[in-house]
C-alpha positions as CSV (number, residue, x, y, z in Angstrom):
1,X,15.1,-6.0,-13.1
2,X,18.7,-7.0,-13.4
3,X,18.8,-9.9,-10.9
4,X,21.3,-12.3,-12.5
5,X,24.8,-12.8,-11.0
6,X,23.7,-12.0,-7.5
7,X,23.9,-14.2,-4.4
8,X,21.4,-17.0,-4.2
9,X,20.0,-18.1,-0.9
10,X,20.5,-21.6,0.5
11,X,17.3,-21.4,2.5
12,X,15.2,-22.9,-0.3
13,X,13.6,-26.4,-0.2
14,X,12.5,-27.9,-3.4
15,X,9.6,-30.2,-2.7
16,X,8.1,-30.1,-6.2
17,X,8.7,-33.8,-6.7
18,X,7.1,-34.8,-3.4
19,X,3.9,-36.8,-3.6
20,X,2.0,-34.2,-1.6
21,X,-1.5,-34.8,-0.3
22,X,-2.7,-35.6,3.2
23,X,-1.0,-33.9,6.2
24,X,-2.0,-31.3,8.6
25,X,-5.4,-31.7,10.2
26,X,-6.5,-35.1,9.2
27,X,-8.5,-34.3,6.0
28,X,-9.5,-30.7,6.5
29,X,-7.6,-27.6,5.5
30,X,-6.3,-25.6,8.5
31,X,-5.5,-21.9,8.0
32,X,-4.3,-20.9,11.5
33,X,-1.1,-18.9,11.1
34,X,-1.2,-18.7,7.3
35,X,-1.0,-15.3,5.8
36,X,-2.0,-14.9,2.2
37,X,-0.4,-12.1,0.4
38,X,-0.4,-10.4,-3.0
39,X,-0.4,-13.7,-4.8
40,X,-2.8,-15.6,-2.6
41,X,-5.6,-13.2,-3.1
42,X,-5.3,-13.4,-6.9
43,X,-5.3,-17.2,-7.1
44,X,-8.1,-17.7,-4.6
45,X,-10.4,-15.2,-6.4
46,X,-9.6,-16.6,-9.8
47,X,-10.1,-20.2,-8.5
48,X,-13.4,-19.2,-6.8
49,X,-14.8,-17.8,-10.0
50,X,-13.7,-20.8,-12.0
51,X,-15.5,-23.2,-9.6
52,X,-18.5,-21.0,-9.0
53,X,-17.8,-20.2,-5.4
54,X,-18.2,-16.6,-4.0
55,X,-14.5,-15.5,-3.7
56,X,-15.5,-13.2,-0.8
57,X,-16.6,-16.3,1.2
58,X,-13.4,-18.0,0.5
59,X,-11.3,-15.0,1.5
60,X,-13.3,-14.5,4.6
61,X,-12.6,-18.1,5.6
62,X,-8.9,-17.8,5.0
63,X,-8.6,-14.6,6.9
64,X,-10.7,-15.7,9.8
65,X,-7.9,-17.7,11.5
66,X,-8.7,-21.0,13.0
67,X,-6.8,-23.5,15.1
68,X,-3.3,-24.2,14.0
69,X,-2.6,-27.8,13.4
70,X,0.4,-29.7,14.9
71,X,3.6,-29.6,13.1
72,X,3.8,-32.2,10.4
73,X,6.7,-34.4,9.2
74,X,7.6,-33.8,5.5
75,X,7.5,-36.9,3.3
76,X,11.0,-36.7,2.0
77,X,14.3,-34.9,2.8
78,X,14.4,-31.4,1.4
79,X,16.9,-30.6,-1.3
80,X,17.9,-27.4,-3.2
81,X,16.5,-26.6,-6.6
82,X,18.6,-27.8,-9.6
83,X,21.2,-25.3,-10.7
84,X,19.7,-24.9,-14.2
85,X,16.2,-23.9,-13.0
86,X,16.1,-20.3,-14.0
87,X,12.8,-19.4,-12.2
88,X,14.1,-21.1,-9.0
89,X,17.3,-19.2,-9.3
90,X,15.3,-16.0,-9.5
91,X,13.4,-16.9,-6.3
92,X,16.6,-17.8,-4.5
93,X,18.2,-14.5,-5.6
94,X,15.2,-12.5,-4.3
95,X,15.2,-14.4,-1.0
96,X,18.9,-13.8,-0.6
97,X,18.3,-10.1,-1.1
98,X,15.6,-10.1,1.6
99,X,18.1,-11.9,3.9
100,X,20.7,-9.2,3.3
101,X,18.4,-6.3,3.8
102,X,16.5,-7.5,6.8
103,X,19.8,-8.8,8.4
104,X,21.1,-5.2,8.2
105,X,17.9,-3.6,9.4
106,X,17.6,-5.9,12.4
107,X,21.3,-5.5,13.2
108,X,20.9,-1.7,13.1
109,X,18.2,-2.1,15.7
110,X,20.3,-4.3,17.9
111,X,18.4,-7.5,16.9
112,X,19.3,-10.7,15.1
113,X,17.4,-11.6,11.9
114,X,16.6,-15.3,11.5
115,X,15.6,-15.8,7.8
116,X,12.7,-18.0,6.8
117,X,12.9,-21.1,4.7
118,X,11.2,-20.9,1.3
119,X,9.5,-24.0,0.0
120,X,8.8,-24.7,-3.6
121,X,6.0,-27.2,-4.2
122,X,3.3,-28.3,-6.6
123,X,-0.4,-29.0,-5.9
124,X,-0.5,-29.3,-2.2
125,X,1.9,-29.7,0.7
126,X,1.7,-30.4,4.5
127,X,2.7,-27.5,6.7
128,X,2.6,-26.7,10.4
129,X,-0.5,-24.6,9.6
130,X,-2.3,-27.3,7.8
131,X,-2.4,-28.4,4.2
132,X,-1.3,-25.7,1.8
133,X,-2.7,-25.8,-1.7
134,X,-1.6,-24.1,-5.0
135,X,-5.1,-22.4,-5.1
136,X,-4.1,-20.4,-2.1
137,X,-1.2,-18.8,-3.9
138,X,2.0,-17.9,-2.1
139,X,1.6,-17.9,1.7
140,X,3.5,-17.7,4.9
141,X,3.1,-20.1,7.8
142,X,3.9,-18.5,11.1
143,X,4.1,-21.8,12.9
144,X,7.0,-23.2,10.9
145,X,8.4,-19.9,9.7
146,X,8.3,-20.9,6.1
147,X,7.2,-19.2,2.9
148,X,5.4,-21.5,0.4
149,X,5.1,-21.0,-3.3
150,X,4.0,-23.0,-6.3
151,X,5.9,-21.3,-9.1
152,X,3.0,-21.9,-11.4
153,X,1.5,-18.9,-9.7
154,X,3.7,-16.6,-11.7
155,X,2.0,-17.7,-14.9
156,X,-1.3,-16.5,-13.3
157,X,0.3,-13.2,-12.4
158,X,1.5,-12.8,-16.0
159,X,-1.4,-14.1,-18.0
160,X,-4.4,-13.3,-15.9
161,X,-3.4,-10.2,-14.1
162,X,-1.2,-8.6,-16.8
163,X,1.8,-8.2,-14.5
164,X,4.7,-10.0,-16.3
165,X,7.6,-8.1,-14.8
166,X,10.3,-9.7,-12.6
167,X,9.8,-7.1,-9.9
168,X,6.1,-7.9,-9.6
169,X,7.2,-11.5,-9.0
170,X,9.8,-10.3,-6.5
171,X,7.2,-8.2,-4.7
172,X,5.2,-11.3,-4.0
173,X,8.1,-12.9,-2.1
174,X,9.0,-9.7,-0.3
175,X,5.4,-9.4,0.9
176,X,5.4,-12.9,2.4
177,X,8.8,-12.2,4.0
178,X,7.2,-9.1,5.4
179,X,4.9,-11.4,7.3
180,X,7.9,-13.3,8.6
181,X,9.4,-10.0,9.9
182,X,6.1,-9.4,11.7
183,X,6.4,-12.8,13.2
184,X,9.9,-12.2,14.5
185,X,9.0,-8.8,15.9
186,X,6.1,-10.3,17.9
187,X,3.4,-8.5,15.8
188,X,1.8,-11.8,14.7
189,X,1.3,-13.0,18.2
190,X,-0.1,-9.7,19.4
191,X,-2.5,-9.6,16.5
192,X,-3.7,-13.1,17.0
193,X,-4.4,-12.4,20.7
194,X,-6.2,-9.2,19.7
195,X,-8.3,-11.0,17.1
196,X,-9.6,-13.5,19.7
197,X,-11.3,-10.6,21.4
198,X,-12.7,-9.0,18.3
199,X,-15.9,-9.5,16.3
200,X,-15.8,-10.3,12.6
201,X,-15.8,-6.7,11.4
202,X,-13.1,-5.7,13.9
203,X,-11.0,-8.7,13.1
204,X,-11.3,-7.9,9.4
205,X,-10.1,-4.4,10.0
206,X,-7.1,-5.7,12.0
207,X,-6.3,-8.1,9.1
208,X,-6.2,-5.1,6.8
209,X,-3.5,-3.4,9.0
210,X,-1.5,-6.6,9.0
211,X,-1.5,-7.0,5.3
212,X,-0.8,-3.3,4.6
213,X,2.2,-3.4,7.0
214,X,3.5,-6.4,5.0
215,X,3.1,-4.3,1.8
216,X,5.1,-1.5,3.5
217,X,7.8,-3.9,4.6
218,X,8.1,-5.1,1.0
219,X,8.7,-1.4,0.1
220,X,11.4,-1.2,2.8
221,X,13.1,-4.2,1.2
222,X,12.8,-2.6,-2.3
223,X,14.4,0.7,-1.0
224,X,17.4,-1.0,0.5
225,X,18.0,-3.6,-2.2
226,X,17.9,-0.9,-4.8
227,X,20.3,1.3,-2.9
228,X,22.7,-1.6,-2.7
229,X,22.3,-3.2,-6.2
230,X,20.8,-0.6,-8.4
231,X,18.9,-3.4,-10.1
232,X,15.5,-1.7,-10.6
233,X,14.2,0.5,-13.3
234,X,11.1,2.7,-13.1
235,X,9.2,0.2,-15.1
236,X,9.9,-2.5,-12.5
237,X,8.3,-0.4,-9.8
238,X,5.3,0.3,-11.9
239,X,4.8,-3.5,-12.6
240,X,4.6,-4.2,-8.9
241,X,2.2,-1.2,-8.3
242,X,0.1,-2.4,-11.2
243,X,-0.2,-5.9,-9.6
244,X,-1.1,-4.4,-6.2
245,X,-3.7,-2.1,-7.6
246,X,-5.6,-5.1,-9.1
247,X,-6.0,-7.0,-5.9
248,X,-7.3,-4.4,-3.4
249,X,-10.4,-5.6,-1.7
250,X,-12.5,-2.9,-3.4
251,X,-11.4,-3.9,-6.8
252,X,-12.0,-7.6,-6.1
253,X,-15.4,-7.0,-4.7
254,X,-16.5,-4.7,-7.5
255,X,-15.5,-7.4,-10.0
256,X,-17.1,-10.3,-8.1
257,X,-20.4,-8.7,-7.2
258,X,-20.6,-5.2,-8.5
259,X,-20.5,-3.5,-5.1
260,X,-18.1,-2.8,-2.3
261,X,-18.6,-3.7,1.3
262,X,-15.8,-2.0,3.4
263,X,-16.7,-3.9,6.5
264,X,-15.6,-7.2,4.9
265,X,-12.2,-5.9,3.7
266,X,-9.3,-8.0,4.9
267,X,-6.3,-6.8,2.8
268,X,-7.1,-3.1,2.1
269,X,-8.2,-1.2,-1.0
270,X,-6.1,-0.9,-4.1
271,X,-5.1,2.6,-3.2
272,X,-4.1,1.6,0.3
273,X,-1.9,-1.3,-0.8
274,X,-0.1,0.9,-3.3
275,X,0.3,3.7,-0.9
276,X,1.7,1.6,1.9
277,X,4.2,0.0,-0.4
278,X,5.3,3.4,-1.5
279,X,5.7,4.5,2.1
280,X,8.2,1.7,2.7
281,X,9.9,2.4,-0.6
282,X,10.2,6.2,0.0
283,X,12.8,6.0,2.8
284,X,13.3,2.4,3.7
285,X,12.3,3.1,7.3
286,X,10.3,0.5,9.2
287,X,9.0,3.1,11.5
288,X,7.0,4.4,8.6
289,X,5.1,1.1,8.5
290,X,3.1,1.4,11.7
291,X,-0.2,0.7,10.2
292,X,-1.7,-0.1,13.6
293,X,-1.4,3.6,14.8
294,X,-2.3,5.1,11.4
295,X,-5.6,6.9,11.0
296,X,-6.8,6.9,8.4
297,X,-5.1,4.1,6.5
């Protein structure tokens, strides 16, 4: 992926030197409004195995919603990453591309795109959705409209999942920005209202549709960014698809317990995640990402 020498976003907060800890919820971890994406699932599952916790239990808790905590005050003023931080430069470049793409997509639809902030942190951080931790992987908080990422996750993506490519890393950000798009379009609010009336199995099925739509929106971004910049090679696409194929619910369940329980799926199967990304990538049309009307997925 030829990402150098492109515009870098100013909407990035570097909080890696903040003390962290505390915040949001007075001691517990609140997950209301947090959407875990491609990266979050990987880190949660690996961390669960490491500490002897059933990863499906952890994922079920994270996907089950909960009460959003009140907005928190950050411990120090935000500042941009240093200019010589190559990985931060990469993140800023990808975020800038999502801003350009979604700005044009929204404008074409007669709407105004308000980009999210992206926060770099280490360990844990207070958010408007509760305390975020590195073990959750990259995530989006709907309450403060921010994407959070501990850049150490990319080592996990490379070393533990066998997905070292730049585009696999970019896909993680694009997926979380996809949740931001859902938030701006009102999808997030409608889904949360729906989930309040659903039982656990129904709510899980709704979560699958939310996550697959974010995958599709990542594909929409990839289509338009490639059309503009021509910065992707075939191998880049394959690296993202490889990562997605490893974190489908069926693949994770099979590895964790040797059997698959579709009624507990919250993010979709490997094939579904790959296919919905490809749908967005095919034509760059958001109308192709209506996972809520699709049958079957």
